[in-house]
C-alpha positions in Angstrom: 79.1 93.2 117.3 81.4 91.8 114.2 84.8 90.9 115.8 86.5 91.7 112.1 85.6 95.4 113.1 87.8 95.2 116.1 90.7 92.8 114.8 94.0 94.8 114.0 96.8 93.5 111.5 100.5 94.4 111.2 101.9 95.6 108.1 105.9 95.8 107.6 106.9 98.0 104.5 110.3 96.4 103.9 111.7 98.9 101.4 110.9 101.9 102.9 111.7 100.5 106.5 108.3 101.5 107.9 107.7 98.5 110.5 104.5 97.5 112.5 101.8 99.5 111.1 98.5 98.7 112.8 95.1 98.8 110.7 91.8 97.4 110.7 91.4 94.1 109.0 90.1 94.5 105.5 92.0 96.8 104.9 93.6 98.0 101.3 97.3 97.8 101.0 98.1 100.9 98.9 95.7 102.9 101.0 97.3 102.0 104.1 100.7 102.6 102.5 99.5 106.2 101.7 97.9 107.0 105.1 101.1 105.5 107.4 103.6 106.8 104.8 104.5 103.2 103.9 106.5 104.3 100.7 104.5 102.2 98.1 104.8 103.6 94.8 101.5 104.7 93.3 100.2 106.5 90.3 96.6 105.9 89.2 95.2 103.6 92.3 92.8 101.9 90.1 94.7 98.7 89.0 95.4 100.4 85.6 99.3 101.3 85.7 101.2 98.8 87.7 103.3 101.5 89.5 101.9 99.8 92.8 103.2 96.4 91.9 105.0 94.7 94.9 105.7 91.5 96.2 104.1 89.9 99.6 107.3 88.8 101.3 105.3 87.3 104.5 101.7 86.9 105.1 100.5 86.2 101.1 97.9 83.7 102.8 96.6 86.9 104.7 95.5 89.0 101.3 92.3 88.5 99.7 91.8 86.7 96.5 93.2 88.2 93.0 91.0 90.8 91.5 90.2 90.7 87.8 92.4 93.6 87.3 95.4 91.6 88.7 94.6 88.8 86.9 94.7 90.6 83.8 98.1 92.7 84.5 100.0 89.7 86.4 101.7 86.8 84.9 101.0 83.1 86.5 104.4 83.2 86.9 104.4 86.9 89.1 101.4 85.9 91.1 103.4 82.6 92.3 106.3 84.4 93.3 104.1 86.6 95.5 103.7 89.8 93.7 100.4 91.8 93.9 99.2 95.4 92.9 98.9 97.1 96.2 95.9 99.3 95.1 94.1 95.8 94.4 95.2 94.0 97.7 92.8 93.5 100.9 94.6 92.5 103.9 93.0 89.9 106.6 96.2 89.0 108.6 99.8 90.5 108.8 101.9 91.1 106.0 105.1 92.3 105.0 105.8 93.9 101.8 108.5 94.9 99.3 108.9 96.8 95.8 111.6 97.9 93.3 111.8 101.6 94.0 110.6 103.8 90.8 114.3 105.2 90.2 115.3 101.8 90.0 112.5 100.8 87.5 113.1 100.8 83.5 109.8 102.2 83.4 107.2 103.7 86.1 105.2 100.7 85.8 106.3 97.1 86.8 108.7 96.0 84.5 111.1 94.6 84.7 111.3 92.3 87.7 114.0 89.9 88.5 
């Protein structure tokens, strides 16, 4: 039996205050936010719109590698600061994530961030 199948990890959705969501390792961040009402904004779910732009505040080392879509959408500076697209982020360990609520953004996508 594969150990990863039984491994559970925890997600803290800091912006919405949803704590200690326990999910299987290998889960997708956006899918788990939807399933457990974590509140991460989304629109397309496919890495094209940037609505699920978020910041991994803790546990960035517990995320999978950047996808090609993230490499096209995110700047090097954003990546260095821990930003990811929730729909493209796989998880292999505990993380805490934050984001700017849509009603506080200039546009529904990821800009501007300061």
